[in-house]
DRENVODO-443242 format. One record per residue (C-alpha): residue number from 0; x, y, z; residue in one letter. Coordinates in Angstrom, 3 decimals. Layout:
REM residues N
@pos->NUM x->X y->Y z->Z code->a
...
//
This chain:
REM residues 245
@pos->0 x->-28.994 y->105.670 z->-84.231 code->m
@pos->1 x->-29.550 y->106.148 z->-80.498 code->s
@pos->2 x->-27.982 y->109.090 z->-78.711 code->e
@pos->3 x->-25.324 y->108.379 z->-76.077 code->k
@pos->4 x->-24.076 y->110.448 z->-73.176 code->i
@pos->5 x->-20.766 y->109.521 z->-71.562 code->v
@pos->6 x->-20.242 y->110.707 z->-67.972 code->v
@pos->7 x->-17.061 y->110.343 z->-65.939 code->e
@pos->8 x->-17.145 y->110.021 z->-62.162 code->f
@pos->9 x->-14.361 y->110.233 z->-59.602 code->d
@pos->10 x->-14.221 y->107.617 z->-56.868 code->v
@pos->11 x->-14.416 y->109.096 z->-53.391 code->e
@pos->12 x->-13.937 y->105.807 z->-51.585 code->k
@pos->13 x->-13.844 y->102.079 z->-52.340 code->t
@pos->14 x->-15.477 y->99.664 z->-49.909 code->i
@pos->15 x->-14.443 y->96.038 z->-50.198 code->e
@pos->16 x->-17.247 y->93.495 z->-49.904 code->r
@pos->17 x->-17.247 y->89.710 z->-49.738 code->e
@pos->18 x->-17.196 y->87.480 z->-52.819 code->y
@pos->19 x->-15.073 y->89.933 z->-54.796 code->g
@pos->20 x->-17.548 y->92.816 z->-54.831 code->y
@pos->21 x->-16.648 y->96.463 z->-54.341 code->q
@pos->22 x->-18.788 y->99.510 z->-53.680 code->e
@pos->23 x->-17.295 y->102.709 z->-55.109 code->k
@pos->24 x->-18.747 y->105.924 z->-53.720 code->l
@pos->25 x->-18.919 y->108.388 z->-56.596 code->l
@pos->26 x->-18.110 y->112.074 z->-56.950 code->k
@pos->27 x->-18.880 y->114.305 z->-59.919 code->y
@pos->28 x->-16.823 y->117.402 z->-60.693 code->k
@pos->29 x->-15.390 y->117.349 z->-57.186 code->g
@pos->30 x->-18.748 y->117.122 z->-55.410 code->s
@pos->31 x->-20.284 y->114.173 z->-53.582 code->d
@pos->32 x->-23.177 y->112.385 z->-55.251 code->t
@pos->33 x->-25.967 y->110.165 z->-53.959 code->k
@pos->34 x->-24.673 y->107.255 z->-56.004 code->y
@pos->35 x->-22.244 y->104.374 z->-55.853 code->k
@pos->36 x->-20.978 y->101.865 z->-58.364 code->g
@pos->37 x->-21.277 y->98.134 z->-57.722 code->i
@pos->38 x->-18.212 y->96.363 z->-59.127 code->v
@pos->39 x->-17.190 y->92.706 z->-59.237 code->k
@pos->40 x->-13.774 y->91.514 z->-60.363 code->d
@pos->41 x->-13.106 y->94.911 z->-61.926 code->g
@pos->42 x->-16.370 y->94.968 z->-63.927 code->k
@pos->43 x->-19.022 y->97.628 z->-63.321 code->l
@pos->44 x->-22.364 y->95.965 z->-62.574 code->i
@pos->45 x->-24.580 y->98.985 z->-61.898 code->a
@pos->46 x->-24.715 y->102.530 z->-60.545 code->i
@pos->47 x->-27.224 y->102.715 z->-57.700 code->l
@pos->48 x->-28.146 y->104.952 z->-54.801 code->g
@pos->49 x->-25.846 y->104.931 z->-51.782 code->r
@pos->50 x->-28.717 y->103.542 z->-49.698 code->g
@pos->51 x->-28.794 y->100.343 z->-51.729 code->y
@pos->52 x->-27.795 y->97.319 z->-49.624 code->k
@pos->53 x->-25.688 y->94.869 z->-51.604 code->l
@pos->54 x->-26.838 y->91.301 z->-50.916 code->i
@pos->55 x->-24.562 y->89.049 z->-52.982 code->p
@pos->56 x->-26.194 y->86.153 z->-54.788 code->n
@pos->57 x->-23.367 y->84.043 z->-53.394 code->e
@pos->58 x->-24.464 y->84.932 z->-49.840 code->a
@pos->59 x->-28.054 y->83.895 z->-50.585 code->v
@pos->60 x->-26.796 y->80.632 z->-52.033 code->e
@pos->61 x->-24.632 y->79.993 z->-48.960 code->a
@pos->62 x->-27.698 y->80.342 z->-46.715 code->e
@pos->63 x->-29.728 y->78.031 z->-48.943 code->i
@pos->64 x->-26.996 y->75.389 z->-48.785 code->k
@pos->65 x->-27.369 y->75.310 z->-44.988 code->k
@pos->66 x->-30.933 y->74.027 z->-45.343 code->l
@pos->67 x->-31.802 y->70.337 z->-45.447 code->q
@pos->68 x->-34.559 y->68.178 z->-46.974 code->n
@pos->69 x->-34.831 y->70.282 z->-50.120 code->f
@pos->70 x->-33.801 y->69.624 z->-53.683 code->s
@pos->71 x->-32.474 y->72.815 z->-55.260 code->v
@pos->72 x->-32.299 y->73.933 z->-58.884 code->s
@pos->73 x->-31.046 y->77.344 z->-59.945 code->e
@pos->74 x->-31.103 y->79.748 z->-62.856 code->k
@pos->75 x->-29.013 y->82.874 z->-63.526 code->a
@pos->76 x->-30.230 y->85.796 z->-65.643 code->e
@pos->77 x->-27.476 y->88.398 z->-66.018 code->k
@pos->78 x->-26.949 y->89.643 z->-62.450 code->w
@pos->79 x->-30.201 y->88.098 z->-61.190 code->r
@pos->80 x->-30.395 y->84.615 z->-59.742 code->k
@pos->81 x->-33.264 y->82.283 z->-58.860 code->y
@pos->82 x->-33.354 y->79.143 z->-56.728 code->w
@pos->83 x->-36.235 y->76.674 z->-56.716 code->l
@pos->84 x->-36.372 y->74.644 z->-53.501 code->l
@pos->85 x->-38.667 y->71.617 z->-53.606 code->e
@pos->86 x->-39.629 y->69.725 z->-50.473 code->k
@pos->87 x->-39.202 y->66.086 z->-51.274 code->e
@pos->88 x->-42.318 y->63.924 z->-50.968 code->g
@pos->89 x->-44.675 y->66.833 z->-50.156 code->e
@pos->90 x->-45.055 y->68.486 z->-53.590 code->y
@pos->91 x->-44.519 y->72.013 z->-52.305 code->v
@pos->92 x->-41.726 y->74.439 z->-53.133 code->a
@pos->93 x->-40.501 y->78.012 z->-52.871 code->v
@pos->94 x->-38.836 y->80.266 z->-55.413 code->l
@pos->95 x->-36.061 y->82.488 z->-54.010 code->v
@pos->96 x->-34.964 y->85.495 z->-56.070 code->a
@pos->97 x->-32.181 y->88.073 z->-55.703 code->n
@pos->98 x->-29.965 y->90.402 z->-57.716 code->s
@pos->99 x->-26.863 y->92.522 z->-57.234 code->v
@pos->100 x->-27.753 y->95.189 z->-59.820 code->d
@pos->101 x->-31.039 y->96.501 z->-58.412 code->g
@pos->102 x->-33.164 y->94.686 z->-60.995 code->s
@pos->103 x->-34.721 y->92.234 z->-58.539 code->e
@pos->104 x->-35.568 y->92.431 z->-54.850 code->a
@pos->105 x->-34.903 y->89.585 z->-52.447 code->l
@pos->106 x->-38.065 y->87.468 z->-52.719 code->k
@pos->107 x->-39.363 y->84.173 z->-51.391 code->v
@pos->108 x->-42.480 y->82.934 z->-53.216 code->i
@pos->109 x->-44.643 y->79.894 z->-52.432 code->a
@pos->110 x->-44.928 y->77.343 z->-55.272 code->c
@pos->111 x->-46.435 y->73.962 z->-56.114 code->v
@pos->112 x->-44.734 y->71.581 z->-58.559 code->p
@pos->113 x->-47.008 y->70.411 z->-61.359 code->s
@pos->114 x->-46.535 y->68.184 z->-64.390 code->e
@pos->115 x->-43.850 y->69.770 z->-66.595 code->h
@pos->116 x->-44.121 y->73.135 z->-64.790 code->s
@pos->117 x->-44.164 y->75.005 z->-61.505 code->i
@pos->118 x->-47.230 y->76.848 z->-60.214 code->l
@pos->119 x->-45.953 y->80.112 z->-58.724 code->v
@pos->120 x->-48.173 y->81.581 z->-56.025 code->g
@pos->121 x->-47.411 y->85.221 z->-56.719 code->s
@pos->122 x->-49.737 y->87.554 z->-54.751 code->k
@pos->123 x->-49.961 y->85.130 z->-51.821 code->l
@pos->124 x->-48.294 y->85.745 z->-48.435 code->q
@pos->125 x->-44.892 y->86.093 z->-50.027 code->n
@pos->126 x->-41.825 y->87.898 z->-48.703 code->v
@pos->127 x->-40.604 y->90.861 z->-50.717 code->y
@pos->128 x->-37.549 y->92.538 z->-49.224 code->r
@pos->129 x->-36.037 y->95.574 z->-50.878 code->r
@pos->130 x->-32.270 y->96.100 z->-50.689 code->h
@pos->131 x->-32.477 y->98.782 z->-48.018 code->t
@pos->132 x->-29.771 y->99.289 z->-45.360 code->p
@pos->133 x->-31.636 y->97.095 z->-42.836 code->k
@pos->134 x->-32.054 y->94.133 z->-45.199 code->a
@pos->135 x->-30.141 y->90.967 z->-44.284 code->d
@pos->136 x->-30.271 y->87.190 z->-44.582 code->l
@pos->137 x->-30.340 y->86.265 z->-40.902 code->s
@pos->138 x->-33.906 y->84.905 z->-41.052 code->d
@pos->139 x->-33.922 y->83.550 z->-44.605 code->l
@pos->140 x->-34.217 y->79.928 z->-43.452 code->g
@pos->141 x->-37.227 y->80.765 z->-41.249 code->e
@pos->142 x->-38.865 y->82.647 z->-44.102 code->i
@pos->143 x->-38.387 y->79.715 z->-46.459 code->i
@pos->144 x->-40.007 y->77.382 z->-43.906 code->d
@pos->145 x->-42.908 y->79.818 z->-43.524 code->e
@pos->146 x->-43.397 y->80.007 z->-47.287 code->m
@pos->147 x->-43.358 y->76.209 z->-47.478 code->m
@pos->148 x->-46.341 y->76.265 z->-45.108 code->n
@pos->149 x->-48.013 y->78.839 z->-47.343 code->t
@pos->150 x->-47.378 y->76.519 z->-50.291 code->a
@pos->151 x->-49.375 y->73.806 z->-48.481 code->v
@pos->152 x->-52.335 y->76.219 z->-48.316 code->g
@pos->153 x->-51.771 y->77.095 z->-51.963 code->y
@pos->154 x->-51.996 y->73.391 z->-52.852 code->k
@pos->155 x->-55.288 y->73.133 z->-50.939 code->q
@pos->156 x->-56.627 y->76.160 z->-52.810 code->w
@pos->157 x->-55.719 y->74.496 z->-56.107 code->l
@pos->158 x->-57.818 y->71.499 z->-55.058 code->a
@pos->159 x->-60.807 y->73.846 z->-54.688 code->k
@pos->160 x->-60.300 y->75.014 z->-58.268 code->l
@pos->161 x->-60.811 y->71.415 z->-59.364 code->d
@pos->162 x->-64.398 y->71.580 z->-58.049 code->l
@pos->163 x->-65.374 y->74.504 z->-60.305 code->v
@pos->164 x->-66.072 y->74.149 z->-64.019 code->e
@pos->165 x->-64.221 y->76.618 z->-66.222 code->a
@pos->166 x->-67.197 y->76.869 z->-68.590 code->e
@pos->167 x->-69.226 y->78.577 z->-65.851 code->d
@pos->168 x->-66.684 y->81.419 z->-65.641 code->n
@pos->169 x->-66.026 y->82.251 z->-69.291 code->i
@pos->170 x->-66.514 y->86.013 z->-68.889 code->e
@pos->171 x->-63.808 y->86.232 z->-66.213 code->v
@pos->172 x->-61.444 y->84.015 z->-68.206 code->l
@pos->173 x->-61.984 y->86.173 z->-71.302 code->e
@pos->174 x->-60.939 y->89.215 z->-69.255 code->m
@pos->175 x->-57.698 y->87.399 z->-68.407 code->l
@pos->176 x->-57.168 y->86.718 z->-72.118 code->a
@pos->177 x->-57.358 y->90.474 z->-72.747 code->e
@pos->178 x->-54.668 y->91.217 z->-70.119 code->e
@pos->179 x->-52.231 y->88.467 z->-71.060 code->m
@pos->180 x->-50.541 y->87.700 z->-74.416 code->p
@pos->181 x->-52.778 y->85.440 z->-76.502 code->k
@pos->182 x->-50.309 y->82.540 z->-76.719 code->k
@pos->183 x->-50.608 y->81.791 z->-73.005 code->y
@pos->184 x->-54.402 y->81.620 z->-72.813 code->v
@pos->185 x->-55.921 y->80.739 z->-76.205 code->e
@pos->186 x->-55.743 y->76.925 z->-75.909 code->k
@pos->187 x->-57.085 y->76.830 z->-72.345 code->a
@pos->188 x->-59.844 y->79.334 z->-73.167 code->l
@pos->189 x->-60.942 y->77.362 z->-76.220 code->a
@pos->190 x->-61.182 y->74.188 z->-74.127 code->t
@pos->191 x->-63.123 y->76.061 z->-71.433 code->a
@pos->192 x->-65.623 y->77.266 z->-74.013 code->k
@pos->193 x->-66.009 y->73.713 z->-75.304 code->a
@pos->194 x->-66.814 y->72.669 z->-71.739 code->g
@pos->195 x->-64.796 y->69.483 z->-71.801 code->q
@pos->196 x->-61.431 y->68.014 z->-72.720 code->t
@pos->197 x->-60.785 y->65.922 z->-75.822 code->l
@pos->198 x->-61.229 y->62.879 z->-73.615 code->g
@pos->199 x->-64.720 y->64.021 z->-72.674 code->g
@pos->200 x->-64.058 y->64.915 z->-69.025 code->s
@pos->201 x->-65.183 y->68.207 z->-67.514 code->k
@pos->202 x->-62.644 y->71.032 z->-67.884 code->f
@pos->203 x->-62.195 y->72.535 z->-64.425 code->t
@pos->204 x->-60.623 y->75.794 z->-63.302 code->l
@pos->205 x->-57.638 y->73.821 z->-62.013 code->k
@pos->206 x->-57.120 y->72.346 z->-65.474 code->m
@pos->207 x->-57.383 y->75.840 z->-66.974 code->f
@pos->208 x->-54.959 y->77.195 z->-64.386 code->y
@pos->209 x->-52.398 y->74.435 z->-64.954 code->e
@pos->210 x->-52.652 y->74.754 z->-68.731 code->c
@pos->211 x->-51.879 y->78.488 z->-68.627 code->v
@pos->212 x->-49.239 y->78.055 z->-65.895 code->a
@pos->213 x->-47.412 y->75.471 z->-67.990 code->k
@pos->214 x->-47.294 y->77.911 z->-70.915 code->k
@pos->215 x->-45.870 y->80.611 z->-68.621 code->i
@pos->216 x->-43.265 y->78.396 z->-66.942 code->w
@pos->217 x->-41.938 y->77.011 z->-70.238 code->n
@pos->218 x->-41.944 y->80.331 z->-72.114 code->a
@pos->219 x->-38.675 y->81.837 z->-73.381 code->e
@pos->220 x->-38.962 y->84.921 z->-71.166 code->v
@pos->221 x->-37.119 y->86.040 z->-68.050 code->d
@pos->222 x->-38.289 y->85.057 z->-64.592 code->m
@pos->223 x->-39.538 y->88.547 z->-63.746 code->r
@pos->224 x->-41.920 y->88.362 z->-66.688 code->t
@pos->225 x->-43.072 y->84.902 z->-65.612 code->k
@pos->226 x->-43.844 y->86.094 z->-62.079 code->v
@pos->227 x->-45.789 y->89.081 z->-63.495 code->r
@pos->228 x->-47.849 y->86.725 z->-65.681 code->l
@pos->229 x->-48.493 y->84.405 z->-62.727 code->y
@pos->230 x->-49.723 y->87.442 z->-60.797 code->r
@pos->231 x->-52.313 y->88.152 z->-63.521 code->l
@pos->232 x->-53.345 y->84.488 z->-63.596 code->l
@pos->233 x->-53.649 y->84.249 z->-59.811 code->n
@pos->234 x->-55.627 y->87.484 z->-59.548 code->d
@pos->235 x->-58.103 y->86.039 z->-62.049 code->c
@pos->236 x->-58.433 y->82.762 z->-60.134 code->m
@pos->237 x->-58.698 y->84.518 z->-56.756 code->f
@pos->238 x->-61.650 y->86.538 z->-58.112 code->s
@pos->239 x->-63.501 y->83.252 z->-58.678 code->i
@pos->240 x->-62.296 y->81.082 z->-55.778 code->v
@pos->241 x->-61.202 y->83.059 z->-52.736 code->e
@pos->242 x->-57.791 y->82.464 z->-51.195 code->w
@pos->243 x->-58.147 y->81.821 z->-47.457 code->e
@pos->244 x->-54.468 y->81.404 z->-46.526 code->g
//
């Protein structure tokens, strides 16, 4: 049985925020603390430092809805939320992430749609904005446009991977297999070692990349884990074919 500690705080001040959120500045035994509680509709979400800037998921969504020429899909994970914006007809996308409990920073990540999955360009020129007092959403639309341009470069880099045979880079791919859970890599690595697909065509790095990426995207894990796995995959690929974005 795990040990529990129950602590009671007094509320020094309640600050009303939009979308039904409240920030409650906390005191302990009559003294000020460095912490505040984030509350929504009477439910405690998290206790965080007073310097944490609350950026409601609803506010991010409102900014996204102002944008045009994108198809948008979304996914919620507890108090985290993710939006995938795809640019119609151009096969590029961005993944926008945010949370209200401190578990996820505000992020905009370049992506490329692929068959049955999304290739997430983690470790590229992505925007990572911590919830500090200066953080805001005033330039979110510009950032999304910028990341769409980065996604175009990402797509061009993927084309370069299609010119390199996976079989010629087995040692590097085996290192990836040691860093990542076996289920994501084993099929692609086996095909790379065989040197060709079942159909007899050469198995390129792009094919390897897409095979592993599909496993990551469709896995029953949270989005933070997926982005971490994409980072490992991209680092491996970048070590073979340099990113010039």
